[in-house]
N, C-alpha and C positions, 0 to 999 in steps of 0.2 A: 587229410587231417590225421592227427595222431591222438590216440587215447591218452588222456592225462593220468589215468590210473595204472594202466598196464604197459603203455608205450607201443601198442600195436598200431600198424598202419591201417587207416580206415578209408573207405571209399568216400568221395566228397558228398554223396547223398545219404550215407549211413547216419542214423540218429542214435543208434544203440550199438555199443561195441559188441562184436560177435564173440569175443574171447572172455571178457569179464562181465558182460551184460550191464555195464554202467552207461549212464547217459553221456553221449558225446557232446562236448562243448566246443564251440567255434573259438579258435584263437583270434584274439584281437591284437593286431600288431601295435607295439608301443608307438606313441606319437613323439617324434623327435622335433624339438623346436629348431627352426632354421634361423640363423642369425643373418641380419642384413649385412652383406659384404661391403656396401657403400654407406658409411655413416652419413647422416644428414648434416649439412653444413649450417652454421649460424649466419652465414653471409647472405646478403640479398641475392635474389635469383639472377638479376641482370645488372650487376653493378658496373662491370666493364668487361668487354669481350674482345679478345685479340684475334689475330689471324687464324689461330688453330682452334677457335671456339672454346677456349678455356676462360671460365668466368673468374675474373680477378676482383677481389674486394677493393673498395676505395682506399687509397693510401698506399697500397702495395704496388700498383702499376705506376712506375715513374716514366712519364712520357719524355722521350728525347725530341728535341726541336729540330726542325728542318734547316733553319738558317745557319746555326753554328756548324752543323754537319756539312753543309754546302761549302762554307768558308774553309773548313778543315780539309775537305776533299780537294778544293782548288789549291791549297797549299801543297798537295801531293805532287803537283806539276813543278813545284819549286824545290823538290828534294825531301819534303817531309811527308811522304806517303804513309797512309795508314792511321793518321790522327783521327779521322772520322770514324774509323772502326774501333779505336780505343774508346772514343766518346760513346758509342752505342753498345759497348760491352763485349765486342768481339775481339778479345785480346789475342787469340791465336793467329787469326788472319791479320790483325793489326800489326803484329810483330813480323809476319811474313811480308806484308806490304812495305813496312819500314825498311826491312833488310834488302828487298829486291826493287826498291823504287816504285812501289805500286804495281808489282808484276810487270816491270819494264814499261809502265805507263798505261798498259792496256787495262789492267784491273781498276786503276783510278778512273780511267775514262768510262768504263762500264758502270762503276759506282756513281759517278757524276750523273750519268744518264738515268740511272735508277732513282737517285735522289730527286732529280727534277720531275720524274714521272710518278712520284709518290709510291714507288715500288720497293724502296729500300727498307728493310726491317731491322730492328735491334735484336739483341740476343734472345729476347723473350717472344719474338714474333710480332711485336707491335710496330705499326707503321709510324714514321716520324710525323710529328704534328707541327 
């Protein structure tokens, strides 16, 4: 502790300052309020939950449907590869599939299998419905 009157260093058990003979007071550290780093959301707790466990409010999660994606994927074998990726919001790989013929057919075949097994995800990580 430090004496508030003369500034002398005091032992922790001293009640009276040995230099100025004043009563030693314990310092009480100031209380600093801690702000909550995660603000509370006004959305329902479990409105919609995607693959990555992100809670999406109703109306924001736009589900992509399986049948149109399947038809677009099959068109990839006719030379229009990547339409299903554009449909699900994956524009970068959609352009790659379009320019390379669905990665020479292998990427389209893999996507077809993933769509049929309900393992194909859109850009937000949601499964096709």
